[in-house]
C-alpha positions in Angstrom: 0.0 0.0 0.0 3.0 2.3 0.5 3.4 2.5 -3.3 -0.2 3.5 -3.7 0.3 6.2 -1.1 3.2 7.5 -3.1 1.2 7.5 -6.3 -1.7 9.3 -4.5 0.7 11.9 -3.1 2.3 12.5 -6.5 -1.1 12.6 -8.2 -2.0 15.4 -5.9 1.1 17.3 -6.8 0.7 16.7 -10.5 -3.0 17.2 -10.1 -2.7 20.7 -8.7 -1.2 22.3 -11.9 -3.1 19.9 -14.2 -6.4 20.6 -12.5 -5.6 24.3 -12.3 -4.6 24.3 -16.0 -7.6 22.4 -17.2 -10.0 24.0 -14.8 -8.9 27.6 -15.4 -8.9 26.9 -19.1 -12.3 25.2 -18.6 -13.5 28.3 -16.7 -12.2 30.6 -19.5 -14.1 28.4 -22.0 -17.1 28.2 -19.8 -17.0 32.0 -19.6 -17.7 32.3 -23.3 -21.4 32.1 -22.8 -21.1 35.1 -20.4 -19.1 37.2 -23.0 -20.7 36.0 -26.2 -24.5 35.6 -26.6 -24.4 33.4 -29.7 -22.7 30.0 -29.6 -21.9 30.2 -33.3 -19.4 33.0 -32.7 -17.1 30.5 -30.9 -17.1 27.9 -33.7 -13.8 29.0 -35.2 -12.0 28.9 -31.8 -13.5 25.4 -31.2 -12.1 24.4 -34.6 -8.6 25.5 -33.7 -8.5 23.8 -30.3 -9.9 20.7 -32.0 -7.0 20.7 -34.5 -4.2 21.3 -31.9 -4.4 17.9 -30.2 -4.0 16.1 -33.6 -0.9 18.1 -34.4 0.5 17.7 -30.9 0.6 13.9 -31.4 2.6 14.3 -34.7 5.0 16.8 -33.2 5.7 14.6 -30.1 5.6 11.2 -31.9 5.5 9.2 -28.6 8.8 10.6 -27.2 7.3 11.2 -23.7 6.2 7.6 -23.2 9.4 6.3 -24.8 11.5 8.4 -22.4 9.8 6.7 -19.4 10.2 3.3 -21.0 13.9 3.5 -22.0 15.0 5.4 -18.8 14.6 2.0 -17.1 17.2 0.3 -19.2 19.5 3.0 -20.8 21.7 5.8 -19.7 19.3 8.7 -18.8 21.6 11.5 -19.8 22.3 10.1 -23.3 18.6 9.3 -23.7 17.4 12.7 -22.6 19.9 14.5 -24.9 19.2 12.3 -27.9 15.4 12.7 -27.6 15.6 16.4 -26.9 17.7 17.0 -30.1 15.3 14.9 -32.1 12.3 16.9 -30.9 14.0 20.2 -31.5 14.9 19.3 -35.1 11.5 17.8 -35.8 9.7 20.8 -34.3 11.6 23.2 -36.6 10.8 21.0 -39.6 7.1 20.4 -38.8 6.5 24.1 -37.9 8.1 25.2 -41.1 5.9 22.9 -43.2 2.8 24.2 -41.4 3.9 27.8 -41.7 4.1 27.7 -45.5 0.8 25.9 -45.7 -1.3 28.3 -43.5 -3.6 29.2 -46.3 -4.3 25.6 -47.3 -4.9 24.7 -43.6 -7.3 27.6 -43.1 -9.2 26.6 -46.2 -9.3 22.9 -45.2 -10.7 23.5 -41.7 -13.0 26.5 -42.6 -11.0 29.2 -40.9 -10.9 31.6 -43.8 -12.5 34.2 -41.6 -9.7 33.9 -39.1 -6.5 32.8 -41.0 -4.4 34.5 -38.2 -5.6 31.7 -35.9 -3.4 29.3 -37.8 -0.3 31.4 -37.1 -1.0 31.4 -33.3 -1.8 27.7 -33.4 1.5 26.8 -35.0 3.5 28.8 -32.4 1.5 27.3 -29.5 2.2 23.7 -30.7 5.9 24.3 -31.3 6.5 25.9 -27.9 4.4 23.2 -26.0 6.3 20.5 -27.8 9.7 21.9 -26.6 8.2 21.7 -23.1 7.4 18.0 -23.4 10.7 16.3 -22.4 11.6 18.7 -19.6 8.3 18.0 -18.0 8.8 14.3 -18.6 12.2 14.5 -17.0 10.7 16.0 -13.9 8.0 13.3 -13.7 10.5 10.5 -14.2 12.7 11.9 -11.5 9.8 12.2 -9.1 10.0 16.0 -8.8 6.3 16.9 -8.8 6.8 20.2 -6.8 9.0 21.8 -9.5 6.6 20.4 -12.1 3.7 22.1 -10.3 5.6 25.3 -10.0 6.3 25.6 -13.7 2.8 24.6 -14.7 1.0 26.9 -12.4 3.1 30.0 -13.3 2.5 29.4 -17.0 -1.2 29.0 -16.3 -1.3 32.3 -14.4 0.3 34.1 -17.3 -2.2 32.5 -19.7 -5.3 33.4 -17.6 -4.0 36.9 -16.8 -3.5 37.7 -20.5 -7.0 36.5 -21.4 -8.6 38.4 -18.6 -6.6 41.5 -19.5 -7.4 41.5 -23.2 -10.9 40.1 -23.1 -12.2 41.9 -20.1 -10.1 44.7 -18.5 -8.7 46.5 -21.6 -11.9 46.6 -23.7 -13.8 48.0 -20.7 -11.1 50.6 -20.0 -10.9 51.8 -23.7 -14.7 52.3 -23.8 -14.2 55.2 -21.3 -10.7 56.2 -22.5 -10.6 55.6 -26.2 -7.5 57.9 -26.7 -5.4 56.0 -24.2 -1.9 54.8 -25.3 -3.2 51.3 -24.4 -5.1 51.3 -27.6 -1.8 50.9 -29.5 -1.4 47.5 -27.9 -5.0 46.3 -28.4 -6.6 45.1 -31.6 -10.4 44.8 -31.2 -10.6 42.7 -34.3 -8.7 39.9 -32.5 -11.6 39.5 -30.2 -11.8 35.9 -29.0 -8.4 35.3 -30.7 -6.8 36.6 -27.5 -7.5 33.2 -26.0 -4.7 31.9 -28.4 -2.4 34.8 -27.5 -2.8 34.0 -23.8 -2.1 30.4 -24.5 1.1 31.2 -26.3 2.4 33.6 -23.7 1.8 31.0 -21.0 3.7 28.4 -22.9 6.6 30.7 -23.6 6.8 31.6 -19.9 6.8 27.9 -18.9 9.6 27.3 -21.4 11.7 30.0 -19.6 11.0 28.4 -16.2 12.2 25.1 -17.5 15.5 26.5 -18.7 17.5 24.6 -16.1 16.2 21.3 -17.4 16.7 22.4 -21.0 20.3 23.4 -20.2 21.0 19.8 -19.2 20.7 18.7 -22.8 24.2 17.7 -24.1 25.3 18.0 -27.7 25.4 14.2 -28.0 23.1 12.2 -30.3 23.1 8.4 -30.4 21.6 7.4 -33.7 21.5 3.7 -32.6 19.5 4.6 -29.5 17.3 6.9 -31.6 16.4 4.1 -34.0 15.5 1.8 -31.1 13.3 4.5 -29.6 11.6 5.3 -32.9 10.8 1.6 -33.4 9.1 1.5 -29.9 7.3 4.9 -30.3 6.1 4.6 -33.9 2.9 2.7 -33.0 2.3 5.2 -30.3 1.8 7.8 -33.0 -1.0 5.8 -34.4 -2.4 5.3 -30.8 -2.2 9.1 -30.3 -3.8 10.0 -33.6 -6.5 7.5 -33.2 -7.1 8.8 -29.6 -7.4 12.3 -31.0 -9.9 11.1 -33.6 -11.9 9.5 -31.0 -11.7 12.6 -28.7 -12.2 15.5 -31.1 -13.4 14.2 -34.5 -17.0 14.9 -33.8 -16.3 18.6 -33.3 -13.9 18.7 -36.2 -16.3 17.3 -38.8 -19.6 18.5 -37.3 -20.1 21.4 -39.6 -19.4 19.2 -42.6 -21.8 16.3 -41.9 -24.8 17.9 -40.2 -27.5 18.8 -42.7 -28.1 22.4 -41.6 -27.5 26.0 -42.9 -24.0 27.2 -42.0 -25.2 29.5 -39.2 -27.3 26.8 -37.5 -24.5 24.3 -37.9 -22.1 26.7 -36.2 -24.7 27.2 -33.4 -24.9 23.5 -32.7 -21.1 23.1 -32.8 -20.8 25.8 -30.2 -23.5 24.1 -28.1 -21.9 20.7 -28.4 -18.4 22.0 -27.5 -19.9 23.7 -24.4 -21.6 20.5 -23.1 -18.4 18.5 -24.0 -16.5 20.8 -21.6 -18.9 19.8 -18.7 -18.1 16.1 -19.3 -14.4 17.0 -19.5 -14.4 17.6 -15.7 -13.7 13.9 -15.5 -10.9 14.2 -18.1 -9.3 16.8 -15.8 -9.0 14.2 -13.1 -7.8 11.5 -15.6 -5.1 13.8 -16.9 -3.9 14.6 -13.4 -3.8 10.8 -12.6 -1.9 10.0 -15.9 0.9 12.6 -15.0 1.8 10.5 -12.0 0.7 7.0 -13.1 2.7 6.6 -16.3 6.2 6.9 -14.8 4.8 5.1 -11.7 3.7 2.1 -13.8 7.1 1.8 -15.5 9.0 2.1 -12.2 6.8 -0.6 -10.6 7.1 -3.0 -13.4 10.2 -4.7 -11.9 8.4 -5.4 -8.6 7.1 -8.9 -7.9 3.7 -7.7 -6.9 3.3 -5.1 -9.7 0.1 -6.6 -11.1 -1.6 -6.5 -7.6 -0.5 -2.8 -7.3 -2.0 -2.0 -10.7 -5.3 -3.7 -9.8 -5.5 -1.6 -6.6 -4.7 1.6 -8.5 -7.5 0.8 -11.0 -10.0 0.3 -8.1 -9.3 3.7 -6.5 -9.3 5.3 -9.9 -12.8 4.0 -10.9 -14.2 5.0 -7.5 -12.9 8.5 -8.0 -14.4 8.6 -11.5 -17.7 7.5 -10.1 -17.8 10.4 -7.7 -17.0 12.8 -10.6 -19.8 11.3 -12.7 -22.3 11.7 -9.9 -21.1 15.3 -9.3 -21.8 16.1 -12.9 -25.0 14.1 -13.4 -26.7 14.9 -10.1 -26.0 18.6 -10.2 -26.5 19.2 -13.9 -29.5 21.5 -13.1 -27.1 23.8 -11.3 -25.1 24.3 -14.5 -28.3 24.7 -16.4 -29.4 27.4 -14.0 -26.1 29.2 -14.2 -26.4 29.5 -18.0 -30.1 30.6 -17.8 -29.5 33.1 -15.1 -26.1 34.6 -15.9 -25.6 34.0 -19.6 -28.0 33.2 -22.3 -30.8 30.6 -22.7 -29.2 29.5 -26.1 -26.4 27.8 -24.1 -28.6 25.4 -22.1 -29.3 23.2 -25.2 -27.9 19.7 -25.2 -27.4 19.3 -21.5 -29.1 15.9 -21.6 -26.1 14.4 -23.4 -23.5 15.4 -20.7 -23.9 12.3 -18.5 -23.5 10.1 -21.6 -20.3 11.9 -22.5 -19.1 11.7 -18.9 -19.7 7.9 -18.8 -17.8 7.6 -22.0 -14.9 9.5 -20.5 -14.8 7.1 -17.5 -14.4 4.3 -20.0 -11.5 6.2 -21.6 -9.9 6.6 -18.2 -10.2 2.9 -17.5 -8.6 2.3 -21.0 -5.7 4.5 -20.1 -5.1 2.3 -17.0 -5.5 -0.9 -18.9 -3.0 0.3 -21.6 -0.1 -0.5 -19.2 0.0 -4.1 -20.4 1.0 -3.3 -24.0 3.5 -0.5 -22.9 5.3 -2.9 -20.5 5.3 -5.8 -22.9 6.5 -3.8 -25.9 3.3 -4.7 -27.8 2.4 -1.2 -28.8 1.1 -2.5 -32.1 -1.9 -3.9 -30.2 -2.6 -0.5 -28.8 -2.4 0.9 -32.3 -4.9 -1.7 -33.6 -7.3 -1.1 -30.7 -7.2 2.7 -31.3 -7.6 2.4 -35.1 -10.6 0.2 -34.6 -12.0 2.7 -32.1 -11.4 5.4 -34.6 -13.3 3.5 -37.3 -16.2 3.2 -34.9 -16.0 6.9 -34.2 -15.9 7.9 -37.8 -18.7 5.6 -38.9 -21.1 6.5 -36.1 -20.4 10.2 -36.4 -21.1 10.2 -40.1 -24.1 8.0 -39.6 -25.7 9.6 -36.5 -24.8 13.3 -36.6 -27.1 14.0 -39.6 -30.0 12.3 -37.8 -29.4 12.9 -34.1 -27.1 15.9 -34.2 -24.9 16.3 -31.1 -26.7 13.4 -29.4 -25.4 11.2 -32.2 -21.9 12.5 -31.6 -22.2 11.7 -27.9 -23.4 8.1 -28.7 -20.4 7.7 -31.0 -18.0 8.8 -28.3 -19.6 6.4 -25.7 -19.5 3.4 -28.1 -15.9 4.0 -29.1 -14.5 4.2 -25.6 -16.6 1.3 -24.4 -15.2 -0.9 -27.2 -11.6 0.2 -26.5 -11.9 -0.5 -22.8 -13.3 -4.0 -23.3 -10.9 -5.0 -26.1 -7.9 -3.8 -24.1 -9.0 -5.7 -21.0 -9.4 -8.9 -22.9 -6.1 -8.7 -24.7 -4.3 -7.5 -21.6 -5.5 -10.5 -19.6 -4.0 -12.7 -22.3 -0.5 -11.1 -22.4 -0.1 -9.5 -19.0 -2.6 -10.8 -16.5 -3.7 -8.3 -13.8 -6.2 -9.3 -11.1 -8.7 -6.4 -11.6 -11.8 -6.5 -9.4 -14.0 -6.5 -12.5 -17.3 -7.4 -10.8 -16.9 -4.9 -8.0 -15.9 -2.1 -10.4 -18.8 -2.9 -12.7 -21.1 -2.8 -9.8 -19.8 0.7 -8.7 -20.4 2.1 -12.2 -23.8 0.5 -12.5 -24.9 1.9 -9.1 -23.8 5.4 -10.2 -25.8 5.2 -13.4 -28.8 3.9 -11.4 -28.5 6.7 -8.9 -28.4 9.2 -11.7 -31.5 7.7 -13.3 -33.3 7.9 -10.0 -32.4 11.5 -9.7 -33.7 12.2 -13.3 -37.0 10.4 -12.4 -37.5 12.4 -9.2 -36.8 15.7 -10.9 -39.3 14.9 -13.6 -41.9 14.2 -11.0 -41.2 17.4 -9.1 -40.7 19.8 -11.9 -38.9 23.2 -12.0 -37.6 23.0 -8.4 -33.9 23.7 -8.3 -33.6 23.2 -4.6 -35.3 19.9 -4.7 -32.9 18.8 -7.5 -29.9 19.9 -5.4 -31.2 18.3 -2.2 -32.0 14.9 -3.9 -28.6 15.0 -5.5 -26.9 15.5 -2.2 -28.8 12.6 -0.7 -28.0 10.3 -3.5 -24.3 11.3 -3.4 -24.3 10.6 0.3 -25.7 7.2 -0.3 -23.0 6.3 -2.7 -20.3 7.7 -0.3 -21.7 5.6 2.5 -21.7 2.5 0.4 -18.1 3.0 -0.7 -17.0 3.8 2.8 -18.5 0.6 4.1 -17.1 -1.7 1.4 -13.7 -0.1 1.2 -13.1 0.9 4.8 -10.1 -1.4 5.2 -8.4 0.0 2.1 -9.3 3.6 2.7 -7.8 3.5 6.1 -4.4 3.0 4.5 -4.5 6.0 2.3 -3.0 9.4 3.1 -5.2 12.2 4.5 -8.6 10.3 4.6 -6.9 7.2 6.1 -6.4 9.0 9.5 -10.2 9.6 9.7 -11.0 6.0 9.1 -8.4 4.9 11.6 -9.9 7.1 14.3 -13.4 5.9 13.4 -12.3 2.2 13.8 
């Protein structure tokens, strides 16, 4: 259990900046309904942030995971220098290609009204890619505090820039139009300042990581590089397939839905908004992955590693269940916020949020399960699973979006992640058996869904009562908490922080 305590502690440290980054970014995105009345006005920004993850996968080409894997068996200094030089050269090459193809990219993804977004996007991807290995080095060396410091300061610069240019300066210039500040502000940029803030935050993070970057030696091992590329090549497919599964619905939405352009943009803005609510679970998943990936590799040599992985999975699923209930049981609160403080146009599509959230739980479980092919050097299987998942995503999106609109996109996401989770589990048990508590975890997820459905039924019976919805949500959440506390009391007593409370109770 000491290993799990260590993982929990590191997850908190990695989680602070990750949650801060995702949540503040989430808040900035969620603030769009309060600044912009019409969802269609955000469609171009959604398109850019849908494209960025795809390009991030190509720019990084699996170097982060490869660094964790090969640091167990190779000289870390030589490995870090070789991979850093490789990433620097490839970043320059890929950025140059994109730079000279800006017009073609803008035309391909319908950004002709904002071609400047492409320029900002390329710069963001390039700088973030240069941050990849320094952050991986901190994680591999178990230095979460410095990791958190660099992340949080970069986030503060990002958020401050957005608030300054989207809120403070426009308000100031209304009353002081002749101020010198007008020389630094371009009103035509508008929502594009989200990209500017992102870039400045990334650049500041790069400066903070100068100490780690300075440790790169002018030494490149071509033999080691070929070995790493052979390992990481399938991870590119895994990453691209994962991005297809994650963002394809938003990338192609305007092209496959049978609606006039303005209405299609409206629905895309709505779907992106409800997707952000479901991504509250993804915030937690990302925080967990920051600590878990190096942890899994470091634990692989231990005799009881499979048992440790199974315990980690159990606590992870329990945490995801609580997040699902938080989203599903208090969805009326989010709906009330948009109705009261923003615009009624933004409350559309809320009914698909729980389905998206459940799909994201399956994705998180898949990330946990993926340890088997990374440890056994069977990344090809991960690529196959992801490609098949991508085919499901593409097929269902093309088939369902024209008929069911964003509900069809949510169904496609759910089905894809459910397939990936099940297939990875079955293959993993064949090649690297881990004693997961499948029946118990299935029961936890099923109970969560049942509690959510009970809440929906009760709120349908007692209509238009926000306080009743909140009260019943709290009661149902308390029931699940009591259930988990009773079943997992022995395990929970061994965890940091909450363990002391259970020990005193016993």
